[in-house]
C-alpha positions, 0 to 999 in steps of 0.5 A: 052303191058308193055307200055300200062300197064305203061300208065294205072298205071300212069293214075290211080295214076293221078286220085287218086291224083286228087281225094285226092286233091278234097277231101282235098279241100272239107274238108277244105271248105269254104276258101273264100266268098260264093255266094248265087244266088237268082233267083228273084229280091230284095224285093221279098219273096225269097230275104227276106228269103235269107237275114235273113239267110245270117248273121247266115250262114256266122257266122256258116261257117266262111265266108262271104255270098254274095247275087246275085239276078238274076231274070227272067223267073220264076226263071229259069235264075238264076237257070241255072247260078247255074247249069252251075257253078263249083261244088265247093260249092262257088255258091249256089242256094237259091230258091223258090218252083217254082223250082219243078213247072217250069219243068211242065211250061217250056217244054225246060228248059236249065237245068235238075231240078233233074240231075243238082242239089244236095239238101242241105236243106229246110229253111222255109215254108209259104203261098201265100197270095192274096192281092189287092189295097186298092181301089179295089172294091172287098173286098172279094174273093167271090166279086172278083169271082162275078166280074170275072163272070160278066165280063170274063177276066176283072180281072187280077192278078200278080205273081212273074212269070210263074210257080211260086206258086202265078201263080198256086194259081191264076190259081187254084182259077180261075179254081175252081171258073169256071172263066177266069182271066188274069195272069200278070207275073213279074220278082219277088215279089218286082216289082209285089208289087210295081205295084199293090200298084201303081194300075197297076194290081188290085190283086197279089198272092205272098209269105207273106214276099214280102207283109207283111209290106205293108199289115200292113201299109194299102197299100195292103189289104189281102183277103186270104191265100193259105195254109190249116192253117191261117198265124200266123201273119195275123190270121184274113185272111181266107184260100181259103179252108175256103172260099169254095175252097175244097182241095185248097193248095199251100204251098211255101217253100224255099231251097238251092241246089248246082250244081251236082257233088259238093263233099258230105263233102261240102254239109254236112257242108252247111247242118249242118250250115243251121240246126244250124242257123235255131235252133237260136231263133232269126232267128226263130223269124225273119222268123216268123215275115215274116209269115214263119216257120223255117223248115230245112231238110236233103239233102235226105228229100229235094231230096224226096220232089223235086221228089214228087212235080215234079210229083204233079205239072205236074198233077196240071198244066195239069189238070188246063191247066196252061202254060207259058204266 
């Protein structure tokens, strides 16, 4: 009995020391470079926003931030990498709002969106934008719908992948208009924009940062945005609601998450650095230049958004019969 009590005492002390060591490590974080996993290829909206935040966050944290692009499966591949990474604060998921859409699209994800991650902060919010190649015969959304009605399944649109906000934006447009359109999923905004400009696919629903420069250069033509308000950098582009699509809204957001069990002091430090960076007028201006609004949120606020949107998108995808293709 004494030996058993001694063993319990030793184990208790050992676990206490381990806890103190982890707490001390968390409080001194970061002591080395931090990897931000962007689950999409370079050039897309998520990558653009992450790189805007890269330098100001590096300065706020006193450590280099490395962007690691891991595209594929609508963001699920890179997300899974973070889910299985050590919970030490040195691997951070910088992702798109498809994070809350994927559970409704992919029935067998390799991770649990809620249980395997802890929220840090929202970063920015912006619309999806419908763009076309300049020589595409349809010049308006109405003309696109008319073409789709005349020749069912003859019109295709690209997005950054299955379960992305662009995928939902296109599917909701087709469902509301009562037409059938073909969805072409890509591994990210960069490759999708490249193929649309090359004429491989006529239409693309994508976040504004991935397409903004090409729209301004006349290499893409903007037809509509997915939010209830017009974009401040493309004020002449109508919203889908204005075009007669009642209750139509697909709002894209960008946010940061860390693996579950990451110590709270690390999350707090990263959150405070994010809020500090977003308060910088230069950062706000860079985000606005991409059509994005600096947001920021507490970890709890982001966690509440994740819970509510998982429920929301499950209903939307079920009602519109949206599935991974």
